N, C-alpha and C positions, 0 to 999 in steps of 0.2 A: 959279392959275385952272385949272379943269377944264372942258373943252368937250365937248359931245356932239352928234353929227350922226347923225340917223336916215335911213337909206337903205333903203327897203323893209323887209325883215325884219332888217336889219343895223344895229347901233348901233356907231358909232366914237367911242370916248372917248379924249380926248387930254389928257395932263398938259402944261399950258402954263405953265411956270415956267422959261423959258430962262435967266434971270439966275442961277439956281441949278442949271442943268443938269438941271432937273426933279427935284431932290432932294425927298424927301417930309418935310414937317413935319406937325405934328398937324392943322393946318387942311386941308392937301391930302389927308391920309389920310381925313378925314371927308368931304371933298367927293367924293373918288373913290368911297368906299363909297356915298354918297348917289346918285351918278350911276349906278352899276351897279344899285342897287336900283330906281331910277326906270325904267331901261330894261327891267328884268324885268317891270315892270307895264304895259308897252305892247304886249305881243305880240311882242317881239323874239325872233328865232330864233337869232341868233348875235351875239356881242359881240367887237369888236376894241379892244384897249387899246394905245396907243402914246404916244410923247412928241413934243413939238414941237422944232423945230430939229434939232441934231445929236446929241442924247442921248435915250436911252430913259428912263432914270432913274438918276441918279448915286448913288442909295441914300438912306439916312436923312439928313436934315439934321442935322448933328452939333451944331447949336445946340439941337436938340429931343430927340435920341435918348436922352439920359440920364434921362428921366422915365419912371416906371412907366406913366403915362397914355399915353405914346407907344407903348410896347410893346403895351399892351392894345388900343389902337386899330389898330395895324398888324396884329395877328393876327386881329382881328375882320374887317378888310377882306379879308385873305387867305382867311379861312374863307368869307366870302360868295362869293368867286370860285369856290372849289372846290365849294361847295354849290349854286351856281347851276344851275338845271335845263337851261340851254342851254350849248352849247360857247362857250368864251371863248378868243380867240386873242391872243397877244402879238405885235405887230409891233415887233420889237426893231430900231429904226432907228439905234441907236448904243450907247454904253456902258450896260450894265446891271450896276451895282456894288452889292454888299451887298443892301440891301432891294430894289434894282432886279432882281437875279437872283431874289430871293424872289418878287417880283411876277410875273416872267416864268414861273417854274416853277409858280406857283399857277394860271396859265392852262392850258388843256388842250393847246394847240398853240402852237409858237413859230416864227415866220417871221423869220429873221435877215438883215438887210442886210449887205453886205460890211463896213460900218463897225462892226458889232456886236461887243462884247466882253462876257464874263461873268466876274465875280470875286466872291468872298465873303471879303474880308480881315479877318474879325472878330478873328483872333488878333493882328493888327497894331494893333488899336484897343482891346484889352481888353474886347471884347464877345463875344456868343455868339448863335447862332441856336437856335431851339427844336428839340426832337427831330423834330417833323413835317417841318421843312425838310430836315433831314439825311436822313430816310427818303425823302422825295420826290425829293431829288437822286439818292440811290442807286438808287431804282426807275427813274427816268427815264434816267439816264446811267451807271449802274454804280457800284460801290463805289470803283473806282480813280479815277473822275472826282470823286466826292465827296471822297475823300481829298486829291486834288491841289488842289481848290479850298479845302478847309477846313484842311488841315494844312500844305501847302506854300504856300498863298496864291497859287496860280498864276492867271494870267489866260488865258482861252480866247478866241481869235478866232473868227469866224463859221465858218470851214472846220473848225477843230478841234471846235467845239461840234457841228456837224452830224455829224461822224464819230463822236462819242461819244454822240449821241442827245439832247444838251442842246438842240439846235435840230432842228426837223422838216424844214425846207426853207430854202433861201436865197431871198431876194426882198425887194422893197420893201414899203412900206405898201400900195401899190396891189395887190400880189400877195396880201397878207394879206386885204384887203377882198374881192378876187375869191374867195379860198378861203372866206371867210365867206358869201358869196352862194351858193356851191356847197353849203355845209352847210345853209344856210337853207331849201333846197327839199327837204331830206331829211325823213323821218318824225320829227316831234318826240318822240313817245313812245319810239321806238327809241333816239334820241339820249339822252334823259333816262335811260332804263333803263341803257344802256351806260355812261354817265358815272357813274351811281350805283354800279354794280357795280365799276367800276374804282376808285372812291373807297373801297370797302370794304377794299381792299388796304392802305389807309393809316390804318385805325382806330387810335385812340390806346390802345395797350395797354402803354405804358411804365410801368416801376416807379416807385413814389414816390421811391425813392432817386435815379433818373435825373433826375426833375423837380427834386429838391433840388439836384443838381449844377448844373443849368441856372440855378437861382436864385442859387447861390453866385457864379457868374460876374458877375452883375449887382449883387452886394452885397459884392464883394471890394475889397481895397486897390488891386489893379491897375485895377479899374474907375475908382476915384477918381483914380488916377495918370494914366490916359488922359485924363480930363476936365481935370485940371490942366495936363497937357502941351499939350493943344490950346489952352488959354487962354494958356499961356506961349509958344506957337509953337516948341516943341521936340519931340524924339522922346521917347516915354514910356520909363521904365525899370521894367520889370515884375519882380516878385519872386516871383510865384506864391502870394501871400497875399491 
């Protein structure tokens, strides 16, 4: 379930799937995208996205992630956040893993609770994130942070994330909402303009060959091995094919 609370010019959208630590399946991706789109049509000046319970988003629901439709819907939802004409704030109240980190960095600002952690362990699961995600990570937090997350599969706690620029400030969901209200009284045209120009830094100018490499990850034997290993309850044995 996705819930939305409107508070003046601020919309607070919550992923409420505690039994799965707010992991995103196809249904919740569609619901989240619809919730954001609906808020943008109500005169909302700022959006806060958070998770219920003790997790922000545990990532992609691994029962769903292996479908092409899931990936298409995931990137459609992330694109909506980056293209939204108003600032979007992630209130990272707990673990943001894989697609959870992608969701957090698609937002314009991140307020991380002490319990927040960030990780993108795609290499351990035979998966891959798209070139936009990698560039966004590098622009926000530097190439070293992107490499640590993607190549070493490291986990960043809130303090380390703040020090690297992956988080913008430490605080609770309440702090994120307060920040959203501060933003909501600013000049909307100025905010929209600034967000659009910042977004120009991330224009998709990747080569066809790089997009082909991204596709190969999702069509590889290792991808199939990861899916079988999950079903068998064992660690995958990757061969690089």
